[in-house]
NUPA-693303 format. One record per residue (C-alpha): z, y negated, x; residue in three letters. Coordinates in steps of 0.5 Angstrom, whole numbers. Layout:
N
{pz=Z; py=Y; px=X; resn=ala} $
...
This chain:
524
{pz=392; py=-250; px=-74; resn=met} $
{pz=385; py=-251; px=-77; resn=val} $
{pz=383; py=-245; px=-82; resn=asp} $
{pz=377; py=-242; px=-79; resn=val} $
{pz=370; py=-240; px=-83; resn=asn} $
{pz=365; py=-236; px=-83; resn=glu} $
{pz=358; py=-239; px=-83; resn=ile} $
{pz=352; py=-236; px=-85; resn=gly} $
{pz=345; py=-236; px=-81; resn=ser} $
{pz=338; py=-236; px=-84; resn=tyr} $
{pz=335; py=-229; px=-85; resn=pro} $
{pz=328; py=-227; px=-82; resn=gly} $
{pz=323; py=-227; px=-87; resn=thr} $
{pz=324; py=-231; px=-94; resn=pro} $
{pz=325; py=-226; px=-100; resn=arg} $
{pz=319; py=-228; px=-106; resn=pro} $
{pz=323; py=-230; px=-112; resn=ala} $
{pz=324; py=-225; px=-117; resn=ser} $
{pz=328; py=-221; px=-111; resn=ala} $
{pz=335; py=-221; px=-112; resn=ala} $
{pz=339; py=-226; px=-108; resn=ala} $
{pz=342; py=-223; px=-102; resn=thr} $
{pz=349; py=-224; px=-99; resn=pro} $
{pz=349; py=-228; px=-93; resn=ala} $
{pz=348; py=-226; px=-87; resn=ile} $
{pz=353; py=-228; px=-81; resn=ser} $
{pz=351; py=-229; px=-74; resn=ala} $
{pz=353; py=-225; px=-68; resn=pro} $
{pz=358; py=-228; px=-63; resn=pro} $
{pz=352; py=-231; px=-58; resn=ser} $
{pz=355; py=-237; px=-57; resn=gln} $
{pz=363; py=-239; px=-57; resn=phe} $
{pz=362; py=-246; px=-60; resn=his} $
{pz=368; py=-247; px=-65; resn=ser} $
{pz=364; py=-252; px=-68; resn=pro} $
{pz=357; py=-250; px=-72; resn=ser} $
{pz=352; py=-248; px=-68; resn=leu} $
{pz=349; py=-254; px=-71; resn=thr} $
{pz=352; py=-261; px=-73; resn=arg} $
{pz=352; py=-260; px=-81; resn=ser} $
{pz=357; py=-262; px=-85; resn=pro} $
{pz=364; py=-259; px=-86; resn=leu} $
{pz=364; py=-253; px=-90; resn=leu} $
{pz=369; py=-250; px=-94; resn=ser} $
{pz=372; py=-243; px=-94; resn=ala} $
{pz=367; py=-241; px=-99; resn=asp} $
{pz=361; py=-244; px=-96; resn=asp} $
{pz=355; py=-240; px=-93; resn=his} $
{pz=348; py=-242; px=-91; resn=ile} $
{pz=344; py=-240; px=-96; resn=gln} $
{pz=336; py=-238; px=-95; resn=pro} $
{pz=332; py=-244; px=-96; resn=ala} $
{pz=327; py=-244; px=-102; resn=thr} $
{pz=323; py=-250; px=-100; resn=thr} $
{pz=315; py=-250; px=-103; resn=lys} $
{pz=310; py=-250; px=-98; resn=thr} $
{pz=302; py=-250; px=-100; resn=ser} $
{pz=301; py=-244; px=-95; resn=arg} $
{pz=305; py=-238; px=-94; resn=asn} $
{pz=307; py=-239; px=-87; resn=val} $
{pz=313; py=-234; px=-85; resn=thr} $
{pz=318; py=-237; px=-80; resn=pro} $
{pz=319; py=-236; px=-73; resn=arg} $
{pz=324; py=-231; px=-72; resn=ile} $
{pz=330; py=-234; px=-67; resn=arg} $
{pz=332; py=-228; px=-65; resn=thr} $
{pz=340; py=-229; px=-62; resn=pro} $
{pz=342; py=-228; px=-55; resn=arg} $
{pz=347; py=-222; px=-56; resn=phe} $
{pz=344; py=-217; px=-51; resn=ile} $
{pz=348; py=-219; px=-45; resn=thr} $
{pz=352; py=-215; px=-39; resn=pro} $
{pz=359; py=-217; px=-43; resn=leu} $
{pz=359; py=-211; px=-47; resn=gly} $
{pz=355; py=-207; px=-52; resn=ser} $
{pz=350; py=-210; px=-56; resn=pro} $
{pz=351; py=-206; px=-62; resn=ile} $
{pz=358; py=-208; px=-62; resn=arg} $
{pz=357; py=-215; px=-61; resn=arg} $
{pz=352; py=-215; px=-67; resn=ala} $
{pz=357; py=-213; px=-72; resn=leu} $
{pz=362; py=-218; px=-70; resn=lys} $
{pz=362; py=-225; px=-74; resn=leu} $
{pz=362; py=-231; px=-70; resn=thr} $
{pz=369; py=-235; px=-72; resn=arg} $
{pz=367; py=-242; px=-73; resn=leu} $
{pz=371; py=-249; px=-74; resn=asp} $
{pz=366; py=-254; px=-77; resn=pro} $
{pz=372; py=-259; px=-76; resn=his} $
{pz=372; py=-259; px=-69; resn=asp} $
{pz=364; py=-262; px=-69; resn=ala} $
{pz=368; py=-268; px=-72; resn=trp} $
{pz=374; py=-269; px=-67; resn=leu} $
{pz=375; py=-273; px=-60; resn=pro} $
{pz=376; py=-266; px=-56; resn=ile} $
{pz=371; py=-262; px=-58; resn=thr} $
{pz=366; py=-267; px=-61; resn=glu} $
{pz=362; py=-267; px=-55; resn=ser} $
{pz=360; py=-260; px=-51; resn=arg} $
{pz=356; py=-262; px=-45; resn=asn} $
{pz=362; py=-262; px=-41; resn=gly} $
{pz=360; py=-258; px=-33; resn=asn} $
{pz=364; py=-257; px=-27; resn=ala} $
{pz=364; py=-264; px=-24; resn=tyr} $
{pz=367; py=-266; px=-31; resn=tyr} $
{pz=372; py=-261; px=-31; resn=ala} $
{pz=375; py=-263; px=-23; resn=ala} $
{pz=375; py=-270; px=-25; resn=phe} $
{pz=379; py=-270; px=-31; resn=his} $
{pz=383; py=-264; px=-28; resn=thr} $
{pz=385; py=-268; px=-22; resn=leu} $
{pz=387; py=-275; px=-26; resn=cys} $
{pz=391; py=-270; px=-30; resn=ser} $
{pz=394; py=-266; px=-25; resn=gly} $
{pz=396; py=-271; px=-20; resn=ile} $
{pz=400; py=-277; px=-22; resn=gly} $
{pz=406; py=-282; px=-20; resn=ile} $
{pz=411; py=-276; px=-21; resn=gln} $
{pz=408; py=-274; px=-15; resn=ala} $
{pz=412; py=-280; px=-11; resn=leu} $
{pz=418; py=-277; px=-13; resn=val} $
{pz=418; py=-271; px=-9; resn=leu} $
{pz=421; py=-273; px=-3; resn=pro} $
{pz=427; py=-274; px=-8; resn=val} $
{pz=428; py=-267; px=-9; resn=ala} $
{pz=428; py=-266; px=-2; resn=phe} $
{pz=434; py=-270; px=1; resn=thr} $
{pz=438; py=-264; px=-4; resn=ile} $
{pz=434; py=-258; px=-2; resn=leu} $
{pz=433; py=-259; px=6; resn=gly} $
{pz=427; py=-258; px=10; resn=trp} $
{pz=427; py=-250; px=9; resn=ser} $
{pz=428; py=-250; px=2; resn=trp} $
{pz=424; py=-256; px=0; resn=gly} $
{pz=418; py=-253; px=3; resn=val} $
{pz=419; py=-246; px=0; resn=ile} $
{pz=420; py=-248; px=-7; resn=thr} $
{pz=414; py=-254; px=-7; resn=leu} $
{pz=409; py=-248; px=-4; resn=thr} $
{pz=412; py=-242; px=-9; resn=leu} $
{pz=411; py=-247; px=-15; resn=gly} $
{pz=404; py=-249; px=-14; resn=phe} $
{pz=402; py=-242; px=-13; resn=ile} $
{pz=405; py=-240; px=-19; resn=trp} $
{pz=402; py=-246; px=-24; resn=gln} $
{pz=396; py=-245; px=-20; resn=leu} $
{pz=397; py=-237; px=-22; resn=tyr} $
{pz=398; py=-240; px=-30; resn=thr} $
{pz=393; py=-244; px=-29; resn=leu} $
{pz=387; py=-239; px=-29; resn=asn} $
{pz=390; py=-235; px=-34; resn=leu} $
{pz=390; py=-241; px=-39; resn=leu} $
{pz=382; py=-241; px=-37; resn=val} $
{pz=382; py=-234; px=-38; resn=gln} $
{pz=384; py=-235; px=-45; resn=leu} $
{pz=381; py=-241; px=-47; resn=his} $
{pz=375; py=-236; px=-51; resn=glu} $
{pz=375; py=-229; px=-53; resn=ser} $
{pz=368; py=-224; px=-52; resn=thr} $
{pz=371; py=-220; px=-57; resn=glu} $
{pz=372; py=-224; px=-63; resn=thr} $
{pz=368; py=-230; px=-61; resn=gly} $
{pz=373; py=-235; px=-62; resn=met} $
{pz=375; py=-241; px=-57; resn=arg} $
{pz=381; py=-244; px=-57; resn=tyr} $
{pz=380; py=-251; px=-56; resn=ser} $
{pz=387; py=-254; px=-56; resn=arg} $
{pz=394; py=-251; px=-53; resn=tyr} $
{pz=397; py=-251; px=-59; resn=leu} $
{pz=392; py=-248; px=-62; resn=gln} $
{pz=392; py=-242; px=-57; resn=leu} $
{pz=400; py=-242; px=-58; resn=cys} $
{pz=399; py=-241; px=-66; resn=gly} $
{pz=394; py=-236; px=-65; resn=ala} $
{pz=399; py=-232; px=-61; resn=thr} $
{pz=405; py=-233; px=-63; resn=phe} $
{pz=405; py=-235; px=-70; resn=gly} $
{pz=405; py=-242; px=-72; resn=glu} $
{pz=413; py=-243; px=-74; resn=arg} $
{pz=414; py=-240; px=-67; resn=leu} $
{pz=410; py=-245; px=-64; resn=thr} $
{pz=413; py=-251; px=-68; resn=lys} $
{pz=420; py=-249; px=-64; resn=trp} $
{pz=418; py=-247; px=-58; resn=leu} $
{pz=411; py=-251; px=-56; resn=ala} $
{pz=411; py=-257; px=-61; resn=met} $
{pz=416; py=-261; px=-57; resn=leu} $
{pz=414; py=-260; px=-50; resn=pro} $
{pz=406; py=-262; px=-51; resn=ile} $
{pz=409; py=-268; px=-56; resn=met} $
{pz=413; py=-271; px=-50; resn=tyr} $
{pz=407; py=-269; px=-45; resn=leu} $
{pz=402; py=-273; px=-49; resn=ser} $
{pz=406; py=-279; px=-51; resn=ala} $
{pz=412; py=-279; px=-47; resn=gly} $
{pz=407; py=-280; px=-41; resn=thr} $
{pz=403; py=-285; px=-44; resn=cys} $
{pz=409; py=-289; px=-45; resn=val} $
{pz=412; py=-288; px=-37; resn=thr} $
{pz=405; py=-290; px=-35; resn=leu} $
{pz=406; py=-295; px=-39; resn=ile} $
{pz=412; py=-297; px=-35; resn=ile} $
{pz=410; py=-295; px=-28; resn=ile} $
{pz=403; py=-299; px=-30; resn=gly} $
{pz=406; py=-306; px=-32; resn=ala} $
{pz=411; py=-306; px=-26; resn=thr} $
{pz=405; py=-304; px=-21; resn=ser} $
{pz=402; py=-311; px=-24; resn=cys} $
{pz=408; py=-315; px=-23; resn=gln} $
{pz=408; py=-312; px=-16; resn=leu} $
{pz=400; py=-314; px=-15; resn=phe} $
{pz=401; py=-320; px=-18; resn=phe} $
{pz=407; py=-322; px=-12; resn=asp} $
{pz=403; py=-319; px=-7; resn=thr} $
{pz=397; py=-324; px=-8; resn=leu} $
{pz=401; py=-330; px=-10; resn=cys} $
{pz=407; py=-329; px=-5; resn=gly} $
{pz=411; py=-336; px=-5; resn=gly} $
{pz=405; py=-340; px=-5; resn=thr} $
{pz=402; py=-339; px=-12; resn=cys} $
{pz=404; py=-345; px=-18; resn=ser} $
{pz=402; py=-340; px=-23; resn=ala} $
{pz=408; py=-339; px=-27; resn=his} $
{pz=409; py=-331; px=-28; resn=pro} $
{pz=408; py=-327; px=-34; resn=pro} $
{pz=415; py=-324; px=-36; resn=thr} $
{pz=416; py=-317; px=-35; resn=thr} $
{pz=415; py=-315; px=-43; resn=val} $
{pz=409; py=-319; px=-42; resn=glu} $
{pz=406; py=-314; px=-37; resn=trp} $
{pz=408; py=-309; px=-41; resn=tyr} $
{pz=403; py=-312; px=-46; resn=leu} $
{pz=398; py=-314; px=-42; resn=ile} $
{pz=398; py=-306; px=-39; resn=phe} $
{pz=398; py=-304; px=-46; resn=thr} $
{pz=392; py=-308; px=-49; resn=ser} $
{pz=388; py=-306; px=-43; resn=ser} $
{pz=390; py=-299; px=-45; resn=ala} $
{pz=388; py=-299; px=-52; resn=val} $
{pz=381; py=-303; px=-50; resn=leu} $
{pz=379; py=-297; px=-46; resn=leu} $
{pz=382; py=-292; px=-51; resn=ser} $
{pz=376; py=-294; px=-56; resn=gln} $
{pz=371; py=-288; px=-52; resn=leu} $
{pz=370; py=-284; px=-57; resn=pro} $
{pz=371; py=-277; px=-54; resn=asn} $
{pz=374; py=-273; px=-48; resn=leu} $
{pz=367; py=-272; px=-45; resn=asn} $
{pz=366; py=-280; px=-46; resn=ser} $
{pz=371; py=-282; px=-41; resn=ile} $
{pz=369; py=-277; px=-35; resn=ala} $
{pz=367; py=-283; px=-31; resn=gly} $
{pz=374; py=-286; px=-33; resn=val} $
{pz=377; py=-280; px=-30; resn=ser} $
{pz=373; py=-280; px=-24; resn=leu} $
{pz=375; py=-287; px=-22; resn=val} $
{pz=382; py=-284; px=-24; resn=gly} $
{pz=382; py=-278; px=-20; resn=ala} $
{pz=379; py=-283; px=-14; resn=ile} $
{pz=385; py=-288; px=-14; resn=thr} $
{pz=390; py=-283; px=-15; resn=ala} $
{pz=388; py=-280; px=-8; resn=leu} $
{pz=387; py=-287; px=-6; resn=gly} $
{pz=394; py=-290; px=-7; resn=tyr} $
{pz=397; py=-283; px=-5; resn=cys} $
{pz=393; py=-283; px=2; resn=thr} $
{pz=395; py=-290; px=3; resn=leu} $
{pz=403; py=-289; px=2; resn=ile} $
{pz=404; py=-283; px=6; resn=trp} $
{pz=399; py=-286; px=12; resn=val} $
{pz=403; py=-292; px=12; resn=val} $
{pz=410; py=-289; px=13; resn=ser} $
{pz=407; py=-284; px=17; resn=leu} $
{pz=404; py=-290; px=22; resn=ala} $
{pz=411; py=-294; px=21; resn=glu} $
{pz=414; py=-288; px=24; resn=gly} $
{pz=421; py=-286; px=22; resn=arg} $
{pz=428; py=-291; px=19; resn=met} $
{pz=433; py=-292; px=24; resn=pro} $
{pz=438; py=-288; px=22; resn=gly} $
{pz=435; py=-283; px=18; resn=val} $
{pz=438; py=-276; px=17; resn=ser} $
{pz=436; py=-270; px=14; resn=tyr} $
{pz=443; py=-267; px=11; resn=asn} $
{pz=442; py=-264; px=5; resn=pro} $
{pz=446; py=-268; px=0; resn=val} $
{pz=452; py=-265; px=-2; resn=arg} $
{pz=456; py=-266; px=-8; resn=gly} $
{pz=463; py=-266; px=-9; resn=arg} $
{pz=465; py=-260; px=-12; resn=thr} $
{pz=461; py=-253; px=-12; resn=glu} $
{pz=459; py=-254; px=-18; resn=val} $
{pz=456; py=-261; px=-18; resn=ile} $
{pz=452; py=-258; px=-12; resn=arg} $
{pz=449; py=-252; px=-16; resn=ile} $
{pz=447; py=-257; px=-21; resn=phe} $
{pz=444; py=-262; px=-17; resn=asp} $
{pz=439; py=-256; px=-14; resn=ile} $
{pz=437; py=-254; px=-20; resn=leu} $
{pz=436; py=-262; px=-22; resn=asn} $
{pz=432; py=-262; px=-15; resn=ala} $
{pz=428; py=-256; px=-18; resn=leu} $
{pz=427; py=-259; px=-25; resn=gly} $
{pz=423; py=-266; px=-20; resn=ile} $
{pz=419; py=-260; px=-16; resn=val} $
{pz=417; py=-257; px=-24; resn=ala} $
{pz=415; py=-264; px=-26; resn=phe} $
{pz=410; py=-265; px=-21; resn=ala} $
{pz=406; py=-260; px=-24; resn=phe} $
{pz=404; py=-263; px=-30; resn=arg} $
{pz=397; py=-262; px=-34; resn=gly} $
{pz=397; py=-254; px=-36; resn=his} $
{pz=397; py=-257; px=-44; resn=asn} $
{pz=390; py=-261; px=-43; resn=leu} $
{pz=386; py=-255; px=-39; resn=ile} $
{pz=384; py=-252; px=-46; resn=leu} $
{pz=382; py=-259; px=-48; resn=glu} $
{pz=378; py=-260; px=-42; resn=ile} $
{pz=375; py=-253; px=-42; resn=gln} $
{pz=373; py=-255; px=-49; resn=ala} $
{pz=368; py=-260; px=-47; resn=thr} $
{pz=364; py=-254; px=-44; resn=met} $
{pz=358; py=-251; px=-47; resn=pro} $
{pz=359; py=-244; px=-47; resn=ser} $
{pz=356; py=-236; px=-49; resn=asp} $
{pz=356; py=-229; px=-47; resn=glu} $
{pz=351; py=-230; px=-41; resn=lys} $
{pz=355; py=-237; px=-39; resn=his} $
{pz=362; py=-237; px=-41; resn=pro} $
{pz=365; py=-244; px=-40; resn=ser} $
{pz=371; py=-240; px=-36; resn=arg} $
{pz=366; py=-240; px=-29; resn=val} $
{pz=364; py=-247; px=-29; resn=pro} $
{pz=371; py=-249; px=-31; resn=met} $
{pz=375; py=-245; px=-26; resn=trp} $
{pz=370; py=-248; px=-20; resn=lys} $
{pz=372; py=-255; px=-23; resn=gly} $
{pz=379; py=-253; px=-23; resn=val} $
{pz=380; py=-250; px=-15; resn=lys} $
{pz=377; py=-256; px=-13; resn=val} $
{pz=381; py=-261; px=-17; resn=ala} $
{pz=388; py=-257; px=-14; resn=tyr} $
{pz=385; py=-257; px=-7; resn=thr} $
{pz=386; py=-264; px=-8; resn=leu} $
{pz=392; py=-264; px=-11; resn=val} $
{pz=395; py=-260; px=-6; resn=ala} $
{pz=392; py=-265; px=0; resn=met} $
{pz=396; py=-271; px=-3; resn=cys} $
{pz=403; py=-267; px=-6; resn=leu} $
{pz=404; py=-264; px=0; resn=phe} $
{pz=403; py=-270; px=5; resn=pro} $
{pz=407; py=-273; px=0; resn=leu} $
{pz=413; py=-269; px=0; resn=ala} $
{pz=414; py=-267; px=8; resn=ile} $
{pz=411; py=-274; px=10; resn=val} $
{pz=416; py=-278; px=6; resn=gly} $
{pz=422; py=-275; px=8; resn=tyr} $
{pz=421; py=-274; px=15; resn=trp} $
{pz=420; py=-282; px=15; resn=ala} $
{pz=426; py=-284; px=10; resn=tyr} $
{pz=430; py=-278; px=10; resn=gly} $
{pz=436; py=-279; px=5; resn=gln} $
{pz=434; py=-286; px=5; resn=met} $
{pz=428; py=-285; px=0; resn=ile} $
{pz=430; py=-289; px=-7; resn=pro} $
{pz=432; py=-284; px=-12; resn=ala} $
{pz=428; py=-289; px=-18; resn=asp} $
{pz=421; py=-289; px=-15; resn=gly} $
{pz=421; py=-285; px=-10; resn=gly} $
{pz=415; py=-287; px=-4; resn=met} $
{pz=412; py=-293; px=-8; resn=leu} $
{pz=419; py=-296; px=-8; resn=thr} $
{pz=420; py=-294; px=-1; resn=ala} $
{pz=413; py=-297; px=2; resn=leu} $
{pz=415; py=-304; px=-1; resn=phe} $
{pz=423; py=-304; px=0; resn=ala} $
{pz=422; py=-302; px=8; resn=phe} $
{pz=416; py=-304; px=10; resn=his} $
{pz=414; py=-310; px=5; resn=gly} $
{pz=414; py=-315; px=11; resn=gln} $
{pz=411; py=-311; px=16; resn=asp} $
{pz=405; py=-308; px=12; resn=thr} $
{pz=399; py=-313; px=11; resn=pro} $
{pz=398; py=-315; px=4; resn=asp} $
{pz=392; py=-312; px=4; resn=phe} $
{pz=394; py=-306; px=4; resn=ile} $
{pz=401; py=-307; px=-1; resn=leu} $
{pz=396; py=-311; px=-6; resn=gly} $
{pz=390; py=-305; px=-6; resn=leu} $
{pz=396; py=-300; px=-7; resn=thr} $
{pz=399; py=-303; px=-12; resn=ser} $
{pz=392; py=-304; px=-15; resn=leu} $
{pz=390; py=-297; px=-15; resn=phe} $
{pz=396; py=-294; px=-18; resn=val} $
{pz=395; py=-300; px=-24; resn=ile} $
{pz=387; py=-296; px=-25; resn=ile} $
{pz=390; py=-289; px=-24; resn=ser} $
{pz=395; py=-290; px=-30; resn=ala} $
{pz=390; py=-293; px=-34; resn=leu} $
{pz=385; py=-287; px=-33; resn=ser} $
{pz=391; py=-282; px=-34; resn=ser} $
{pz=393; py=-286; px=-40; resn=phe} $
{pz=386; py=-284; px=-44; resn=gln} $
{pz=386; py=-277; px=-42; resn=ile} $
{pz=394; py=-275; px=-44; resn=tyr} $
{pz=393; py=-279; px=-50; resn=ala} $
{pz=387; py=-275; px=-52; resn=met} $
{pz=391; py=-270; px=-56; resn=pro} $
{pz=394; py=-275; px=-60; resn=thr} $
{pz=388; py=-278; px=-62; resn=phe} $
{pz=385; py=-271; px=-64; resn=asp} $
{pz=392; py=-269; px=-68; resn=asp} $
{pz=392; py=-276; px=-72; resn=met} $
{pz=384; py=-276; px=-73; resn=glu} $
{pz=384; py=-269; px=-75; resn=ser} $
{pz=389; py=-271; px=-81; resn=leu} $
{pz=383; py=-275; px=-84; resn=tyr} $
{pz=378; py=-270; px=-82; resn=val} $
{pz=381; py=-264; px=-87; resn=lys} $
{pz=383; py=-269; px=-92; resn=lys} $
{pz=376; py=-272; px=-93; resn=arg} $
{pz=371; py=-267; px=-90; resn=lys} $
{pz=367; py=-272; px=-86; resn=glu} $
{pz=369; py=-275; px=-79; resn=ala} $
{pz=373; py=-281; px=-77; resn=ser} $
{pz=370; py=-288; px=-79; resn=pro} $
{pz=369; py=-292; px=-73; resn=trp} $
{pz=374; py=-297; px=-75; resn=trp} $
{pz=379; py=-292; px=-77; resn=leu} $
{pz=379; py=-289; px=-71; resn=arg} $
{pz=380; py=-296; px=-67; resn=ala} $
{pz=386; py=-296; px=-72; resn=ile} $
{pz=389; py=-290; px=-70; resn=phe} $
{pz=389; py=-291; px=-62; resn=arg} $
{pz=391; py=-298; px=-62; resn=ser} $
{pz=397; py=-296; px=-67; resn=met} $
{pz=398; py=-290; px=-62; resn=phe} $
{pz=398; py=-294; px=-56; resn=gly} $
{pz=402; py=-300; px=-59; resn=tyr} $
{pz=408; py=-295; px=-61; resn=ile} $
{pz=408; py=-293; px=-53; resn=cys} $
{pz=409; py=-300; px=-52; resn=phe} $
{pz=415; py=-301; px=-57; resn=phe} $
{pz=418; py=-295; px=-54; resn=val} $
{pz=417; py=-297; px=-46; resn=ala} $
{pz=421; py=-304; px=-48; resn=val} $
{pz=426; py=-300; px=-52; resn=ala} $
{pz=427; py=-295; px=-47; resn=ile} $
{pz=425; py=-297; px=-40; resn=pro} $
{pz=429; py=-292; px=-37; resn=phe} $
{pz=425; py=-286; px=-38; resn=leu} $
{pz=423; py=-284; px=-32; resn=ala} $
{pz=431; py=-283; px=-30; resn=ser} $
{pz=430; py=-277; px=-33; resn=phe} $
{pz=425; py=-273; px=-29; resn=ala} $
{pz=429; py=-267; px=-28; resn=gly} $
{pz=429; py=-267; px=-35; resn=leu} $
{pz=423; py=-268; px=-37; resn=val} $
{pz=421; py=-263; px=-32; resn=gly} $
{pz=426; py=-257; px=-35; resn=gly} $
{pz=423; py=-258; px=-42; resn=ile} $
{pz=416; py=-258; px=-40; resn=ser} $
{pz=417; py=-252; px=-35; resn=leu} $
{pz=415; py=-247; px=-40; resn=pro} $
{pz=408; py=-250; px=-42; resn=val} $
{pz=407; py=-250; px=-35; resn=thr} $
{pz=410; py=-243; px=-33; resn=leu} $
{pz=412; py=-239; px=-37; resn=ala} $
{pz=408; py=-239; px=-44; resn=tyr} $
{pz=401; py=-238; px=-40; resn=pro} $
{pz=404; py=-231; px=-38; resn=cys} $
{pz=406; py=-229; px=-45; resn=phe} $
{pz=400; py=-231; px=-49; resn=met} $
{pz=396; py=-227; px=-43; resn=trp} $
{pz=401; py=-220; px=-45; resn=leu} $
{pz=399; py=-222; px=-53; resn=lys} $
{pz=392; py=-222; px=-52; resn=val} $
{pz=390; py=-218; px=-46; resn=lys} $
{pz=394; py=-213; px=-48; resn=lys} $
{pz=395; py=-211; px=-41; resn=pro} $
{pz=397; py=-203; px=-39; resn=lys} $
{pz=404; py=-202; px=-40; resn=val} $
{pz=409; py=-201; px=-34; resn=phe} $
{pz=402; py=-203; px=-30; resn=gly} $
{pz=402; py=-209; px=-24; resn=pro} $
{pz=400; py=-215; px=-29; resn=arg} $
{pz=404; py=-212; px=-34; resn=trp} $
{pz=410; py=-213; px=-29; resn=trp} $
{pz=409; py=-219; px=-26; resn=leu} $
{pz=407; py=-223; px=-32; resn=asn} $
{pz=413; py=-221; px=-36; resn=trp} $
{pz=417; py=-223; px=-29; resn=ser} $
{pz=414; py=-230; px=-29; resn=leu} $
{pz=415; py=-231; px=-36; resn=gly} $
{pz=422; py=-229; px=-37; resn=leu} $
{pz=424; py=-233; px=-30; resn=leu} $
{pz=420; py=-239; px=-33; resn=gly} $
{pz=424; py=-239; px=-39; resn=met} $
{pz=431; py=-237; px=-36; resn=ala} $
{pz=429; py=-243; px=-31; resn=leu} $
{pz=427; py=-248; px=-36; resn=ser} $
{pz=434; py=-246; px=-39; resn=gly} $
{pz=438; py=-248; px=-33; resn=val} $
{pz=434; py=-254; px=-31; resn=leu} $
{pz=435; py=-257; px=-37; resn=ile} $
{pz=443; py=-256; px=-37; resn=ala} $
{pz=443; py=-258; px=-30; resn=ala} $
{pz=439; py=-265; px=-31; resn=ser} $
{pz=444; py=-266; px=-37; resn=leu} $
{pz=450; py=-265; px=-32; resn=phe} $
{pz=448; py=-270; px=-27; resn=val} $
{pz=445; py=-275; px=-32; resn=ile} $
{pz=452; py=-276; px=-35; resn=ile} $
{pz=456; py=-274; px=-28; resn=asp} $
{pz=452; py=-280; px=-25; resn=arg} $
{pz=450; py=-284; px=-31; resn=gly} $
{pz=444; py=-287; px=-32; resn=val} $
{pz=444; py=-295; px=-33; resn=glu} $
{pz=442; py=-295; px=-41; resn=leu} $
{pz=438; py=-302; px=-41; resn=asn} $
{pz=436; py=-302; px=-48; resn=phe} $
{pz=430; py=-307; px=-49; resn=phe} $
{pz=431; py=-310; px=-43; resn=asn} $
{pz=425; py=-308; px=-39; resn=pro} $
């Protein structure tokens, strides 16, 4: 985690030259900006801003800038005695480089990261859980992840210390310690960033191929690109779009991604509803050969439901793009944006799961879910315009989601340069970093094209990030009354989330071994 420095401020009136040197005075925590209050060069741990000694022709008393620490959030005297802990590195990193975000930007980013292709496989979980338990599990999971999302929004900034935790790993490190964070949070966060980008390349390239086939059909004389070439085309487009400098600059991209995600989710379930139930559809839950296999199948289905609720690893980063002070903390507009975004997420997840299971039942394809079912069952009787528009929306949404999920990795890569050189990364180095990341993801996508088959396993690995860690971090930071209602609630949810994660990982591995996965390395 980046070291934090204390930055001094100018005194109100200059001292005579003969006066003794006055030690630097630290600013009160009137603003919660992680980067310095100015865009000054990086300060080392021993640096302080010293009083100015400029020579002027006349003695002019400089204007006194009164800090805004008199707020209803607490005692002004206590606030004045505290020091604002600022992180000068943040002014040069893509997540925190720009702090002019608002509730609209938060809604765009949250919706773009919170809904995706993983929602289309929810009916697969229903084939094992059945109607009642499927709806109950999806509802409880949605409420649970919305509660932990609120905890993260509250934990982003501290009114006591003036610190802003602008990254999920930063908050984990401050709460659990650096060593424990590496063991518990590093792998899930890395997968939710890089692994999601690999999956998006696979899905986006496959959708490009579907789009081409829908437009051309059997009438085009053009020779279609190979699957690997489609992977390369999608990756190159994503790398080109990733050259936008920071998280705030991709707000428009996230808006387009959110609209297209809503578009293809709505198109798929509306077409499935309009076409009606498939002949011979059955709603009897799938039963394994033995009782052990049945239990593991149920747990694997829970992992698929958990995988649908991703994006918590980006909430602190999204909130970091907003200005914040004691009178106008960033958690207020952030929570407004989150509520709007997750209302729309619910309007996609629940119809997809319920209508998809109603229309296809046990016939829903395990690989691809609703998108595969749309082309497999209704490819002949659905207008090409609808099929092509659905594929195009998936492509655009995948390109947009790639940007926001890759941003934490871009931030980590640039932070290595910033710490060493004490300056912002030049544009050409930033371009190299992002291109390198994109084409590494391309190589992994080509090498392991069956990665999407491990949805249940991935859901189990990433579940603590969404459902467990926020509860433990809230307990450690907020220190609620022992044995009080919030204490019991967070301990119960946190421990249940960790236990569920371990069981889901074991169950997913068992199902993969029992059913097998076609390991077509370097053969997408």
